[in-house]
C-alpha positions in Angstrom: -15.8 -56.2 -46.9 -14.5 -59.3 -44.9 -13.8 -58.2 -41.4 -12.7 -61.9 -40.3 -9.8 -61.5 -38.0 -10.6 -57.8 -36.9 -10.4 -56.6 -33.3 -12.8 -54.0 -32.1 -12.1 -52.2 -28.7 -14.2 -50.0 -27.1 -12.3 -47.3 -24.7 -13.4 -45.3 -21.8 -10.4 -43.7 -21.4 -8.5 -41.7 -24.0 -5.1 -42.1 -22.2 -5.8 -46.0 -22.5 -6.6 -45.7 -26.1 -3.2 -43.4 -26.7 -1.0 -46.3 -24.7 -3.0 -49.0 -26.7 -2.0 -47.2 -29.8 1.7 -46.8 -28.8 2.2 -50.2 -27.9 1.0 -51.3 -31.3 3.4 -49.1 -33.2 6.2 -49.9 -31.1 5.6 -53.8 -31.6 5.8 -52.7 -35.6 9.0 -53.2 -37.2 10.9 -49.8 -38.1 10.8 -50.5 -41.8 6.7 -50.7 -41.6 6.5 -47.5 -39.5 8.6 -45.8 -42.0 6.4 -46.8 -45.0 3.3 -45.9 -43.1 4.6 -42.5 -42.5 5.7 -42.0 -46.0 2.4 -43.1 -47.2 0.4 -40.9 -44.7 2.6 -38.1 -45.7 1.9 -38.2 -49.4 -1.8 -38.6 -48.6 -2.0 -35.4 -46.9 -0.1 -33.6 -49.7 -2.8 -34.9 -52.0 -5.2 -33.8 -49.8 -4.2 -30.2 -49.3 -3.1 -29.6 -52.7 -6.1 -30.9 -54.6 -4.8 -34.2 -56.0 -1.5 -33.0 -57.1 1.2 -35.7 -56.7 3.8 -34.9 -54.2 7.2 -33.6 -55.8 10.2 -36.1 -56.2 12.5 -36.4 -53.2 15.6 -34.3 -54.6 17.6 -34.0 -51.6 20.8 -36.3 -50.9 20.6 -38.8 -48.2 24.1 -39.0 -46.3 25.1 -42.0 -44.1 27.6 -41.3 -41.5 29.8 -44.1 -40.4 31.6 -44.4 -36.7 34.9 -43.7 -36.7 37.1 -46.9 -36.3 39.2 -45.6 -33.3 36.6 -43.9 -31.5 35.3 -40.3 -31.1 38.6 -38.7 -30.8 40.8 -41.3 -32.7 43.5 -40.5 -35.3 41.0 -41.0 -37.9 38.5 -38.4 -36.8 39.1 -35.1 -39.2 37.1 -33.3 -36.8 38.8 -34.2 -33.4 39.3 -31.7 -30.6 
């Protein structure tokens, strides 16, 4: 395995390690963080269920848009 370009760090404090991890993940774009979460979720399912593939995602994704006239504008069907 080629380890050129890798950085190895030794931590003496757990809180310092956690803070460094948090800084790293906050520096990554949201798309990369979401892809990593999806990959880890699938891996955990695979480990828990003895190598079975996770079931397909069968829920409907919904995107909410802001109302053009503000929160209580005339286009808001839920206005008070």
